[in-house]
N, C-alpha and C positions, 0 to 999 in steps of 0.2 A: 296745753293742759287739757283740752277737750278731746284730744285724739285717743287717749288711753281708755276712757269710758266707752267711746264709740267702738273701739276694737274689741273690748271685753263684751259689749252688748252683742256685737256681730257674732263672736264666737259662741256666745250662749244661745243666740237664736238659731245658729246653724246646727248646734247639737240637739235642739228640741225637735227639729223636723226630721223624722225618720222615714216618712212615706208621704206621697202626694195622693190627693183624691181628685179624680177627673169629674168635671161636670158633664162632659160629653155633650150629647144632644138631649134637650128636655122633651122626651117623648113618652107616651104611655107604655105600660108593661107589654101589652099585646103588640104594639108597634116595635118594641125592642126585640121581641121574638121574631117578628117578620124581618126586621133589619138583620138579625143574626143569620137567618136562613138565606137571605139574599147575599150577604157578605161572605158567608162561608162557601156558597156556591161560586161566587166570583173568585175567591181565593183559590179554590180547588181548580177552577178553569185556568187561572193564571199559572199555577204550578204545572198543570197538564200541558198547556200550550207552549210554555217555555221549555219544558223537558222534551217535548216532541221536536221542537226546533233544534235543541242541542243534540238529540239522538240522530236526527237526520243529517246534520252537518258532520258529526264526528264518525258516522258509520258509512258515509257515502263519499267515495273518492272524488267524484266530480264537483263536490262542494268544498274541497280543500283549497280554497282561494282566499286571498286577503279579505275580500268583501264579506264572505261567510265566516271567516275567522273572527272579524270584528262583531258580526251579528251574533255569533255564539257567545261572545263575551257580554254582549248586551243582554241576552237572555239569561245568562248566569247572574248578572247584576240585578235584573228584575226579580229573580227568585229571591235573592238575598234581601233586596230593598223592601219588597212587600212583606217578607217574613219578619222583618224588624218591627213592623207595625201591626199587621193583621192578627196574629194569635192573641196578643194581649188585648186588642180592641174587641175581638170576638168573645173572649172570656169575660171581659167587663160588661158586655151587653147582657149577659145572663146573671151577673153578680149584683147583689143589692148594694154593696159598697164597692165602687169602682176605684181601686187603689193600685199604686205601683211603688215599689221601694225607692229610696233615694238613689241608691247605686244602680238599680234597674232603670231609673229615669235617665241618669247620666249616660248609661250604656246605650239606651235607645236613641237619645238625641245625638250622641256622637256618631253612631253607626248610620243614622238617618242622613245626616249631613255629609258624612264621609262617602257613603255609597252614592248619594245623589250627586255629589261633586265629581266622582269618578265617571258617572254616566254623562254628565254635561261635557266633560273633556273628551270622552269616548265618542260622543255624537259629532263633535267638531273634527276628530280624527277620521271618522267615517265619511264626513263631507270632503275631507282632503283626499281620501282614497278614491271617491267618485270623481273628483277633479282630475286626478292623475289618469284614471281609467278612460275618461272621455276626452280630456285635452291633450294627453300624451300617451295614447294607446300603444304605440310601438315601444315605448320605454317603460311600460307599466310593470312588467315582471322584473325588470332590473331595479326600478326605484322601490317598489313595494315587495321586496323579497322577505323571506321568513324572518330574518334577523331584525330588519327594520320594523316589521309588524309587531314582533315580540317587544322590542324596545318602546314602541309607541304605546302599547297596552301597559307596559311597566311604568312608563311616564305618567299615564293616567292615574294609576294608583299612588305613585309617589307624590305627584302634584296635588292630589286630593288630600293626602295626609298632611302635607306641609301647609296647605291653605286652611285646613280645619283645626289644626292642632292648637294654635295660640288662642283663638276665641273660645275653644272648648275648655282649655285650662282655666281661663278667666271665669267662665260660666260655672265651672265645677267648684271654684273657690268662693263663690258668692254665699253670703248668709241668707237663709230663707225664713221669713216670718210666718207665712201662711201655707197651709197644706193644699188648699183648693186651686186646681188648675182648670182654667176655662178652655178645655180642649178635650179631644179623645186620645191624644198621645202627647209625649213630651216634646214640644216645639219650643223654639227660642223665645217667641213673643210672650206666651203665657208664663214661662219660667221667669223672665225678667219682670213680669207684672207682679209676681209674689215675692220678689227679693226685697229684703229690708236694707237696701243700699242704693246709692246713686248709680244707676246703670247707663247713664248717658254715654260714657266712653265705650262701653261694650256694644251698645246699640250702633254707635258710629263705626266701630271696628267691624261689626257684623255686616253693616250696610256696605262698607268698603270692600270686604272680602267677597260678599255675595255679588256685588257689582263687578268686581274684578273677574271672578270665575264665570258668571253667567254672561256678562256683556262681551268679555274678550273671546270666549268660546263661540258666542253667537256671531260676533264680528268675523271670526275666521270662517264660520259656516256661510255667512252672507257673501263674503269675498269669493269663497270657493264656488258657490252657486252662481255668482255673477259671471265668472269665467265659464262655468259649465253651460249656462243658458246662452251665452254669447257664442260658444262653440257649436251648440246644438242648432241654433238658428242658421248657421252657415252650412249645415248639411243639406245637400241639394234635394235629396228624395224625402218625401213625406214619411215613408215607411222607416227610413233611417232615423229621422228625427223622433218618431214615435218610439222606436226601440231604445234609443239613447235616453229619452226622458223616462221611460218605464223603469230603468235601472235606478233612477233617483226618486221616483214618486213616493215609495214607501218611506224612505229616509226623511223626505221633506214633511210628510204627514206626522211622523214621530217627533221630529224637531219642533214643529208648530205646537203640538199638544204639550210637550215637555217645557218649552220656554214660555209659552203663553201663561200657564198657571204659576210658574215659579217666579217670573218677573213681578207679577202683582203681589205675591206673598212676601218676597224677601228683598227686592231691590227698591227699598224705600228707607229713609232715615229713621222714622218712628215705627219700631217693630210692633208696638202694642196698640196701634190706633184702630184696627179693624179686626178684632178677634173672631167676630161672627162670620165675616167674609172668609177669613183664613180657614175656618172649619170646612166650608164648602169647597174651597180651592184645594185643601189638603186631601179631600176624598178623591178628587180628580187625580192628584199627584200620586197618592199612595195606593189607591185601589184600582182606578179606571185605567190609567196609563200602562202599568205593568200587565194588565189584562189585554189591552188593545195591541200592544207591540207585536207579540208573536202572530196574531191574526192579521194585522196589517201587512206584515212581511210575507206571510204565507198566502194570503188572498191576492196580493198585488204582484207577487213574484212568480213568474212562470216557471223558473227553474225549481223553486221550492215545491210548487204544486206538482210538477212532473215527478220529482223524487218521492214526494209523499204518496202519489198515486201508485208508483212502482212498488213502494214498500208495502202498501195495502194489498196490491195484487200478489206479491210474493207471499205475504202472510195468509191470504185466502187460499192460494194454491197449495201451500204447505199443509194447511188444515184439511184441504180436500184430499191430498195424497194420504194423509194419516187415516182419514175416514175410509 
C-alpha cells in the first residue's frame, strides 16, 4: 500500500529537477578568474601535447608499431576525456550561476566513466604489449600483429561500454530532490547525494564495477611488470637493462598517476563519504593526468624525441627555403 505513493513522489521529484547547480570550489571572484586562466592554459596545453603525439605517430613510418599505436589511442582518449569536463568547468568559473542541464549532466557522467574505463583497460593492454616485447622479443611481431592490436583496442571500448552501461541506466532513472551538486562536474558520489531514493544498491554496484575494472586491469599490469622486471634483471649488461627499462618507464609513471587517484575516489563502498577529497583528486584525474601523459611519453621516450626533433628541423628548413 505504501509503494504507490513512493513511486508517485519519485516521479514528481524527478520531473521537478531540470538542471543542477554546481557548488564547485568556494573561492573569491578574483581567484575564480585566476583559476580560469590557469585551467584554460592547462586545457590548451593538453590538447596541443596530445595532438602533437598523434601527428608524430600517424605521419612517421618508424612509429607505426604496436607500442605507438596504443600510445596514439591513449592520446586520443585523453583529448576526449578532458574535453568532457574542461569546457563546462571553464564556463562555470566565469558564470554567476554554475549550472548544467539534467540531460547534460547524464551525458557528462556517462562519457566520463566510459572513457575513463576505456583508458584503464588500454593501460593494461599496453602493459601486456611491453611484456611481449621484452619477454618474447623474437615472437613480438607475430603475437602483436595489426589484427590483434586492433581487436585489443576494440575490446577496450566494448568492455568499457558493457561495464558502465548498467550502473549508468540505474543512475539515470533515479529521482532527484535537490539541485545543488557539491562538485565541479557530474560525478557519481554527488549525484547519489542529491537523489531522493535509497541509493545503497547503486553504491554497491558502482563499488563492485569500479573494483572489477580498476583492480583487474591493475592486476594484469602488475603481473605483466613482474615478468618484465624479472626478465630485465636477467640481462647481463647494464646498458641492456637500462634500455629495456627505459621502454617501460613512461608507462609505469602514467599507470601510477592514473590508478593512484582513481582507487581512492571510486574503489570504496560509500561513494559520498569524502566529497571534499574527491574534488581535489578529480582535478588530478581530469586535468593534470591528461596534461602529463603526452609530456611524460615525449620527454622519457628517446624515439619520440628523435622524431619530434626531425619534424622541427624539417619545418625550419622548409621555412628557410621559402625565405
